[in-house]
PDB file of N, CA, C and O in Angstrom:
ATOM      1  N   MET A   1     -63.876  36.341  37.961  1.00  0.00           N
ATOM      2  CA  MET A   1     -63.145  35.089  37.807  1.00  0.00           C
ATOM      3  C   MET A   1     -63.827  33.958  38.576  1.00  0.00           C
ATOM      4  O   MET A   1     -64.126  32.907  38.009  1.00  0.00           O
ATOM      5  N   TRP A   2     -64.071  34.177  39.873  1.00  0.00           N
ATOM      6  CA  TRP A   2     -64.701  33.129  40.692  1.00  0.00           C
ATOM      7  C   TRP A   2     -66.117  32.854  40.239  1.00  0.00           C
ATOM      8  O   TRP A   2     -66.591  31.719  40.297  1.00  0.00           O
ATOM      9  N   LYS A   3     -66.793  33.905  39.784  1.00  0.00           N
ATOM     10  CA  LYS A   3     -68.172  33.743  39.333  1.00  0.00           C
ATOM     11  C   LYS A   3     -68.223  32.800  38.120  1.00  0.00           C
ATOM     12  O   LYS A   3     -69.107  31.949  38.023  1.00  0.00           O
ATOM     13  N   LYS A   4     -67.264  32.965  37.201  1.00  0.00           N
ATOM     14  CA  LYS A   4     -67.219  32.094  36.018  1.00  0.00           C
ATOM     15  C   LYS A   4     -66.944  30.645  36.413  1.00  0.00           C
ATOM     16  O   LYS A   4     -67.558  29.727  35.871  1.00  0.00           O
ATOM     17  N   LEU A   5     -66.028  30.438  37.350  1.00  0.00           N
ATOM     18  CA  LEU A   5     -65.724  29.080  37.801  1.00  0.00           C
ATOM     19  C   LEU A   5     -66.920  28.444  38.500  1.00  0.00           C
ATOM     20  O   LEU A   5     -67.187  27.255  38.323  1.00  0.00           O
ATOM     21  N   LEU A   6     -67.634  29.228  39.288  1.00  0.00           N
ATOM     22  CA  LEU A   6     -68.817  28.728  39.978  1.00  0.00           C
ATOM     23  C   LEU A   6     -69.909  28.350  38.983  1.00  0.00           C
ATOM     24  O   LEU A   6     -70.564  27.319  39.134  1.00  0.00           O
ATOM     25  N   ILE A   7     -70.099  29.180  37.974  1.00  0.00           N
ATOM     26  CA  ILE A   7     -71.102  28.880  36.937  1.00  0.00           C
ATOM     27  C   ILE A   7     -70.688  27.627  36.168  1.00  0.00           C
ATOM     28  O   ILE A   7     -71.523  26.768  35.887  1.00  0.00           O
ATOM     29  N   LEU A   8     -69.414  27.520  35.829  1.00  0.00           N
ATOM     30  CA  LEU A   8     -68.921  26.342  35.119  1.00  0.00           C
ATOM     31  C   LEU A   8     -69.111  25.075  35.951  1.00  0.00           C
ATOM     32  O   LEU A   8     -69.508  24.035  35.425  1.00  0.00           O
ATOM     33  N   ALA A   9     -68.829  25.164  37.244  1.00  0.00           N
ATOM     34  CA  ALA A   9     -69.023  24.005  38.125  1.00  0.00           C
ATOM     35  C   ALA A   9     -70.495  23.617  38.186  1.00  0.00           C
ATOM     36  O   ALA A   9     -70.821  22.430  38.210  1.00  0.00           O
ATOM     37  N   GLY A  10     -71.373  24.587  38.212  1.00  0.00           N
ATOM     38  CA  GLY A  10     -72.809  24.314  38.227  1.00  0.00           C
ATOM     39  C   GLY A  10     -73.266  23.633  36.946  1.00  0.00           C
ATOM     40  O   GLY A  10     -74.059  22.692  36.986  1.00  0.00           O
ATOM     41  N   VAL A  11     -72.771  24.104  35.819  1.00  0.00           N
ATOM     42  CA  VAL A  11     -73.143  23.511  34.533  1.00  0.00           C
ATOM     43  C   VAL A  11     -72.630  22.076  34.434  1.00  0.00           C
ATOM     44  O   VAL A  11     -73.347  21.186  33.977  1.00  0.00           O
ATOM     45  N   VAL A  12     -71.402  21.858  34.859  1.00  0.00           N
ATOM     46  CA  VAL A  12     -70.832  20.501  34.822  1.00  0.00           C
ATOM     47  C   VAL A  12     -71.608  19.572  35.751  1.00  0.00           C
ATOM     48  O   VAL A  12     -71.870  18.423  35.395  1.00  0.00           O
ATOM     49  N   SER A  13     -71.975  20.048  36.927  1.00  0.00           N
ATOM     50  CA  SER A  13     -72.744  19.232  37.867  1.00  0.00           C
ATOM     51  C   SER A  13     -74.115  18.886  37.290  1.00  0.00           C
ATOM     52  O   SER A  13     -74.569  17.748  37.408  1.00  0.00           O
ATOM     53  N   ALA A  14     -74.766  19.852  36.675  1.00  0.00           N
ATOM     54  CA  ALA A  14     -76.073  19.609  36.075  1.00  0.00           C
ATOM     55  C   ALA A  14     -75.966  18.595  34.939  1.00  0.00           C
ATOM     56  O   ALA A  14     -76.812  17.709  34.815  1.00  0.00           O
ATOM     57  N   ALA A  15     -74.943  18.720  34.122  1.00  0.00           N
ATOM     58  CA  ALA A  15     -74.755  17.779  33.015  1.00  0.00           C
ATOM     59  C   ALA A  15     -74.499  16.369  33.542  1.00  0.00           C
ATOM     60  O   ALA A  15     -75.021  15.396  32.997  1.00  0.00           O
ATOM     61  N   ALA A  16     -73.700  16.259  34.595  1.00  0.00           N
ATOM     62  CA  ALA A  16     -73.427  14.945  35.178  1.00  0.00           C
ATOM     63  C   ALA A  16     -74.707  14.323  35.733  1.00  0.00           C
ATOM     64  O   ALA A  16     -74.928  13.119  35.600  1.00  0.00           O
ATOM     65  N   LEU A  17     -75.544  15.145  36.351  1.00  0.00           N
ATOM     66  CA  LEU A  17     -76.807  14.652  36.896  1.00  0.00           C
ATOM     67  C   LEU A  17     -77.727  14.158  35.780  1.00  0.00           C
ATOM     68  O   LEU A  17     -78.372  13.119  35.921  1.00  0.00           O
ATOM     69  N   VAL A  18     -77.787  14.893  34.682  1.00  0.00           N
ATOM     70  CA  VAL A  18     -78.624  14.494  33.547  1.00  0.00           C
ATOM     71  C   VAL A  18     -78.132  13.172  32.961  1.00  0.00           C
ATOM     72  O   VAL A  18     -78.938  12.294  32.653  1.00  0.00           O
ATOM     73  N   VAL A  19     -76.829  13.027  32.808  1.00  0.00           N
ATOM     74  CA  VAL A  19     -76.269  11.786  32.263  1.00  0.00           C
ATOM     75  C   VAL A  19     -76.565  10.618  33.199  1.00  0.00           C
ATOM     76  O   VAL A  19     -76.914   9.527  32.745  1.00  0.00           O
ATOM     77  N   LYS A  20     -76.427  10.846  34.498  1.00  0.00           N
ATOM     78  CA  LYS A  20     -76.704   9.785  35.470  1.00  0.00           C
ATOM     79  C   LYS A  20     -78.174   9.367  35.414  1.00  0.00           C
ATOM     80  O   LYS A  20     -78.480   8.175  35.447  1.00  0.00           O
ATOM     81  N   LYS A  21     -79.089  10.343  35.331  1.00  0.00           N
ATOM     82  CA  LYS A  21     -80.525  10.029  35.239  1.00  0.00           C
ATOM     83  C   LYS A  21     -80.834   9.257  33.961  1.00  0.00           C
ATOM     84  O   LYS A  21     -81.608   8.300  33.988  1.00  0.00           O
ATOM     85  N   ALA A  22     -80.236   9.663  32.843  1.00  0.00           N
ATOM     86  CA  ALA A  22     -80.491   8.998  31.569  1.00  0.00           C
ATOM     87  C   ALA A  22     -79.997   7.555  31.612  1.00  0.00           C
ATOM     88  O   ALA A  22     -80.681   6.653  31.128  1.00  0.00           O
ATOM     89  N   LYS A  23     -78.825   7.330  32.183  1.00  0.00           N
ATOM     90  CA  LYS A  23     -78.291   5.966  32.287  1.00  0.00           C
ATOM     91  C   LYS A  23     -79.171   5.111  33.194  1.00  0.00           C
ATOM     92  O   LYS A  23     -79.428   3.943  32.900  1.00  0.00           O
ATOM     93  N   SER A  24     -79.626   5.693  34.283  1.00  0.00           N
ATOM     94  CA  SER A  24     -80.495   4.979  35.205  1.00  0.00           C
ATOM     95  C   SER A  24     -81.805   4.582  34.515  1.00  0.00           C
ATOM     96  O   SER A  24     -82.282   3.459  34.674  1.00  0.00           O
ATOM     97  N   ALA A  25     -82.373   5.504  33.757  1.00  0.00           N
ATOM     98  CA  ALA A  25     -83.621   5.212  33.039  1.00  0.00           C
ATOM     99  C   ALA A  25     -83.399   4.121  32.003  1.00  0.00           C
ATOM    100  O   ALA A  25     -84.247   3.247  31.824  1.00  0.00           O
ATOM    101  N   SER A  26     -82.265   4.171  31.325  1.00  0.00           N
ATOM    102  CA  SER A  26     -81.953   3.157  30.317  1.00  0.00           C
ATOM    103  C   SER A  26     -81.790   1.781  30.962  1.00  0.00           C
ATOM    104  O   SER A  26     -82.298   0.781  30.453  1.00  0.00           O
ATOM    105  N   ASP A  27     -81.082   1.743  32.081  1.00  0.00           N
ATOM    106  CA  ASP A  27     -80.899   0.477  32.798  1.00  0.00           C
ATOM    107  C   ASP A  27     -82.234  -0.079  33.279  1.00  0.00           C
ATOM    108  O   ASP A  27     -82.473  -1.285  33.210  1.00  0.00           O
ATOM    109  N   GLU A  28     -83.096   0.799  33.764  1.00  0.00           N
ATOM    110  CA  GLU A  28     -84.418   0.383  34.242  1.00  0.00           C
ATOM    111  C   GLU A  28     -85.243  -0.199  33.097  1.00  0.00           C
ATOM    112  O   GLU A  28     -85.906  -1.224  33.261  1.00  0.00           O
ATOM    113  N   ARG A  29     -85.200   0.464  31.928  1.00  0.00           N
ATOM    114  CA  ARG A  29     -85.928  -0.029  30.759  1.00  0.00           C
ATOM    115  C   ARG A  29     -85.411  -1.401  30.342  1.00  0.00           C
ATOM    116  O   ARG A  29     -86.199  -2.291  30.023  1.00  0.00           O
ATOM    117  N   ALA A  30     -84.106  -1.575  30.342  1.00  0.00           N
ATOM    118  CA  ALA A  30     -83.517  -2.860  29.954  1.00  0.00           C
ATOM    119  C   ALA A  30     -83.927  -3.954  30.927  1.00  0.00           C
ATOM    120  O   ALA A  30     -84.219  -5.078  30.518  1.00  0.00           O
ATOM    121  N   LEU A  31     -83.950  -3.630  32.211  1.00  0.00           N
ATOM    122  CA  LEU A  31     -84.347  -4.606  33.215  1.00  0.00           C
ATOM    123  C   LEU A  31     -85.809  -5.013  33.041  1.00  0.00           C
ATOM    124  O   LEU A  31     -86.134  -6.198  33.119  1.00  0.00           O
ATOM    125  N   TRP A  32     -86.690  -4.040  32.807  1.00  0.00           N
ATOM    126  CA  TRP A  32     -88.104  -4.366  32.588  1.00  0.00           C
ATOM    127  C   TRP A  32     -88.294  -5.181  31.323  1.00  0.00           C
ATOM    128  O   TRP A  32     -89.122  -6.091  31.283  1.00  0.00           O
ATOM    129  N   HIS A  33     -87.529  -4.859  30.288  1.00  0.00           N
ATOM    130  CA  HIS A  33     -87.638  -5.625  29.046  1.00  0.00           C
ATOM    131  C   HIS A  33     -87.234  -7.076  29.286  1.00  0.00           C
ATOM    132  O   HIS A  33     -87.893  -8.000  28.811  1.00  0.00           O
ATOM    133  N   GLU A  34     -86.154  -7.264  30.021  1.00  0.00           N
ATOM    134  CA  GLU A  34     -85.697  -8.627  30.316  1.00  0.00           C
ATOM    135  C   GLU A  34     -86.710  -9.377  31.184  1.00  0.00           C
ATOM    136  O   GLU A  34     -86.945 -10.568  30.983  1.00  0.00           O
ATOM    137  N   ALA A  35     -87.306  -8.672  32.149  1.00  0.00           N
ATOM    138  CA  ALA A  35     -88.227  -9.318  33.080  1.00  0.00           C
ATOM    139  C   ALA A  35     -89.558  -9.668  32.413  1.00  0.00           C
ATOM    140  O   ALA A  35     -90.213 -10.630  32.814  1.00  0.00           O
ATOM    141  N   THR A  36     -89.962  -8.901  31.407  1.00  0.00           N
ATOM    142  CA  THR A  36     -91.269  -9.113  30.800  1.00  0.00           C
ATOM    143  C   THR A  36     -91.205  -9.798  29.450  1.00  0.00           C
ATOM    144  O   THR A  36     -92.248 -10.070  28.855  1.00  0.00           O
ATOM    145  N   ALA A  37     -90.018 -10.083  28.951  1.00  0.00           N
ATOM    146  CA  ALA A  37     -89.881 -10.745  27.649  1.00  0.00           C
ATOM    147  C   ALA A  37     -90.315 -12.205  27.783  1.00  0.00           C
ATOM    148  O   ALA A  37     -90.197 -12.810  28.849  1.00  0.00           O
ATOM    149  N   ALA A  38     -90.810 -12.743  26.700  1.00  0.00           N
ATOM    150  CA  ALA A  38     -91.215 -14.139  26.676  1.00  0.00           C
ATOM    151  C   ALA A  38     -89.977 -15.019  26.862  1.00  0.00           C
ATOM    152  O   ALA A  38     -88.923 -14.716  26.302  1.00  0.00           O
ATOM    153  N   PRO A  39     -90.082 -16.092  27.628  1.00  0.00           N
ATOM    154  CA  PRO A  39     -88.909 -16.943  27.832  1.00  0.00           C
ATOM    155  C   PRO A  39     -88.494 -17.644  26.539  1.00  0.00           C
ATOM    156  O   PRO A  39     -89.332 -18.001  25.711  1.00  0.00           O
ATOM    157  N   ASP A  40     -87.218 -17.826  26.390  1.00  0.00           N
ATOM    158  CA  ASP A  40     -86.682 -18.514  25.230  1.00  0.00           C
ATOM    159  C   ASP A  40     -86.658 -20.015  25.535  1.00  0.00           C
ATOM    160  O   ASP A  40     -85.820 -20.481  26.306  1.00  0.00           O
ATOM    161  N   LEU A  41     -87.569 -20.758  24.935  1.00  0.00           N
ATOM    162  CA  LEU A  41     -87.728 -22.192  25.239  1.00  0.00           C
ATOM    163  C   LEU A  41     -87.118 -23.080  24.166  1.00  0.00           C
ATOM    164  O   LEU A  41     -87.674 -24.128  23.837  1.00  0.00           O
ATOM    165  N   ARG A  42     -85.993 -22.675  23.624  1.00  0.00           N
ATOM    166  CA  ARG A  42     -85.354 -23.506  22.604  1.00  0.00           C
ATOM    167  C   ARG A  42     -84.672 -24.689  23.213  1.00  0.00           C
ATOM    168  O   ARG A  42     -84.081 -25.498  22.497  1.00  0.00           O
TER     169      ARG A  42
END
């Protein structure tokens, strides 16, 4: 019983870490795109 809960907690923690890393990478990409995009001179 405890072994299953421990494994489940590990899987949930790993999934949360992956989601956090993916969001961080996406935010970083968006920031670089904004910083390096040509200025809008309209």
